[in-house]
Residue, then its C-alpha position, 0 to 999 in steps of 0.5 A: m500500500p504505498n501511501p501516507r500523503s505527499a503534502p499534508l495528510p488529508d483533512p479529516r473533513r474531506p472524504p479521501r479518494p479511494r485507493l490513494l493510500r495503496s496506490a500512492g505509496a505513502a507520501a505525506v506529512v501530518a496536516a498540523v505540521a505540514a502547513s503553509t502561510a500566504v505571507w511567507a509564500a508571497v515573500g518567497a516569490v519576491a526577488a530579495p537579497a539573501e541578506p537584506t542590507v540596512p541603509p545608513g541611519s536606519t535600523l530596518p533592512t530594505a527588504p524582508p528575508v527570503q525565508v523565515p530565519p532559523l527559530l530553533t536553538q541547539q538546546q531545543v533540538d537537543s531536547a527533541v533528540a532526547a525525547l525520541d526514544g520515548l516517542v518511539a517506545d510509546a508508538m511501539e507499545r501502543t501499536g506493537v509494530p515490530g521494528v523502528a529505526v530513526a536518524v536525525v541530522h542537524r547542521d550537517r551532523v548525524v546527531h541520532a541514529e538508533g534502532h528499536g525492536v526486532r527485524e522479524v517477529g519470533e526470530p533473533g536479530a535486533v534492529d540497528p542503524d544499519t538494518v535495511f528496510q524497504l522504503a516504499s515511496v520514500s524511493k521517490p525523493l531519492a529518485s528525484t535526487v538522482v535525476a537532479g544529478v543528471v540535470g546538473r550534468g546537462a544530460l537532460g533538463w527538467d522541462d525536456p519532453v520525455r520523448q526527447h530522450d525516450p521515444s518509447f514513452a506514450l500516454g493516451d493523448p497524442y499532445v500529452t505524449e509529445h509534450a509531457t516533461v520530466a517535471d510533469l511526471l515527477s510532480h504527478r501532473s501528467g493526467l494519469h490517474t492515481g494507481a495507473g499501472d499498479l494492478l499490472e504490477d500486482l499480477g507480476f508484469d515487469r516495468e517494460y510491459i507496464l510502461a508500454h501499456l500506460d497509453q491505454q489508461p484514461l487521462d485527467p486534464f494535463r498539468s491542471s490535475y494532480n494524481y499520484s502515479n507510481f508508474g508515471y513517476t517511474a517513466g519520468a525517472e526512466a527518461a534520465a536513465v535512457a538519456t545517460g544510456t545507463a540502467w536506472e539501478d546503476l545510474a542511482g549508484q553512480v550518481l548518488f549512492e556511491p559518492l555518499g558511501m551509501t553501501a546498504t542502499s539499492y534500487r534492486h530487490e535482490d540486493y535487499e533480499a541478499a542483505a543479512n541485516k534486513a527488516v522483513l514486512h509485517v502485517p497485524t493479525g487482528d489480535g494485537t500481534w504482527e506476522a511476517r506474511y508477505t514479500r514485496d518485489a517492487d522492481a517494476e516501479a523501482p524509482a517510485g517505490g523499489a529502494s531499500s536502505s538503512v537510516r545510517d545511509l539515509a542520514q547521509w542523503v539528508r545531509l546532502q539535501l540540507a546542504g544544497g547538494v554538498h556532502d563532506g565538502t564536495q558538490v555531489i548534486d548541482a545546487d540549482a537542480l536540487a533546489e528545483t525538486h523542493v519547489p511546489h509544482s502541483v497542488s496536491g492538497p487543495p484546502a477544504t476550508p478558507e482557513a486550511r493550508t494548501g499542500f503542494y508536490g514538488l519533484g518527488w517531495n511533498v512541499s508545505y509551509d508550517d504555521r511559522g511560515r517555514l518551508q517543510i519538505g517530506h515524503s512517506g512510503a507505505f506498502n500495504l503488505g508491511a512497510a511504512t516509512t517517512v522523511l521530514m525536513l525543515p531546511g531553514e532549521d538545517l534539521g531533518i528526520v528519517v523514520l523506517t518501520n517494518g509494519h503495515p502503514e498505520g501512521i506510526p513513522e509520521a507520528i514519530a516524526a511529527g512528535f519530534f518536530d513538535v517537541a523541538n518547537h514547543g518543548e513537549p508534544t502538543v498533539d496526540w500524533l499517533t491517534f491523529t495519524s492512525g485515524v487518517f490512515a484508518q479512514i483511507e483504508a475504509a474508503d478502499a473497500p470494494e463498491t460491492d460487498w461480495t461477502q454477502p451471498p444472495a438469499d436465493p442464488a440462481p444456478a450457474r451454467p455447466l462449467d464448460a460454458y465458461t471455460g476458454t481464453y478471453d482477450n484483453s489488450y491491457y491485461g493480456p489473455l485470461t484463461v478459465t479452466a474447470d477442474g474437479g467441479a470448480l472454475t479457476m482463472a489465470m492471468g498475468p505474464p506468460g510463464a508466471p500467471t496468477t491463478f484465482p479460484l472462482t466461487h459461484h455467487s449467483g447465475d453467471t457471477f462468480t467471486f475471487e480473492t484479490t491479491g497483491e499490494n492493492a488487494n481489498g478482499l473479494a471481487g466479482a467475475l461477471f460473465a456475459t452472454g451474446p444473443d445466442g446465449r453463449v458466454t462471450s465476455v467476463r468483466l472483473d470489477f476489481y480490474d475494471r476501475e478504469g474501464l479496462g477490466t472486460f475480457t472478450r472471448g475469441 
């Protein structure tokens, strides 16, 4: 389930959009912390000197500062760091999440890097600062840093059309195909809907197949809509890889990981699996315990959700972010190219009321302004199969935090990060952040329930046809062929990549309707397989409602 929201978490008064949590890959920061103020936004838009001068005979500068000057003292930050162990312990005690790792950077120093809990329930092995976690959508700001490195070297520009570098790129509208830029895709304003391509990934299709089929997805208005798209983002990052003639996974290593000494960080799932000190995914069982039940290979969407890393490594990346692309005295990433990733490019969270703050999305970052007018950037990551992560920074304070967990997304890393900044700003928590964030996540999860409750069978179901009336191969240009077979008095259907299809047992519901259990990151319980007949009474098609959310889920018999 990739998602805590990119700018603020959604206003609880605004109904959440279904599937945003799962499809977005978690990109958000708490609303009360991720805030904006119009006065400082306006000041930031004015061309003022970084250090306004004071004219002779006056005590006043000639222009306001570009951003709010630092407000936190060293003592305030030290107090917040000292409170971290308690914040983590409280979250772990209240939720039971197996493992948490936290790192804090302040004034170019790693001032905290600790692990808590275990890597896997029931197994030896404590979490430490070097434990490797799957990052989910925290992969996105990592990726935009890599692309910024390529931009800084002149191999491509943020405003270059993607097709200038990758002629295979195509979306469902010829104009958008020709004009969509790298920045359009990395800021989720291409028009692709939230989750476009995600269900193909759940079936096991690879990156090449999914990107080649995005042109069948419907589009919202180009550059005037915001929809969180993992594979739109992946296409934008892939343009940088194609422009340099280097595989994405190698490019990330060359541009970012190797210069920063991030030896535990990779965009390859096989590297995560090979790590001896890794945290595995966990989901709650419903009785207060957690279970390591699933694995999640996100190679298909690697730039958007497939990275893995440790807090020790990520602290070096946070240092680079806060230092304008400099690491240990070396300009690793061009400062201007990196700064562009921190600028609002899309409105991700329109205010629900006149008093509410607007959330923005930059290039791989949630961008907002807090209640003191300070720029705040962050991103969360979430796998519904068992990972939740977040990174949050106040660049003006030269302060950032990374929180990684090995549990299903329930607002835990967001609550820890928000609590840390709350203590830094106010000396103590002023909000029960875990109650707030967990409530928002629960609301999003509830919104993702199936439109039809297939768990309730009809009181008097109509009989099915003989099973061989349904068997055969059904074609679909997006998902590929679907094969229905009968064996032992029951139907099964299979779909997915040739040689490795996913098989779904079908259970009769009523008449020509059957049900099946959804699978993968976006699974949400039982779904319907609705067979239809032609004028001659022969079964001619089947519509899978779970796979038909964008009108692409009807399979036609040849």
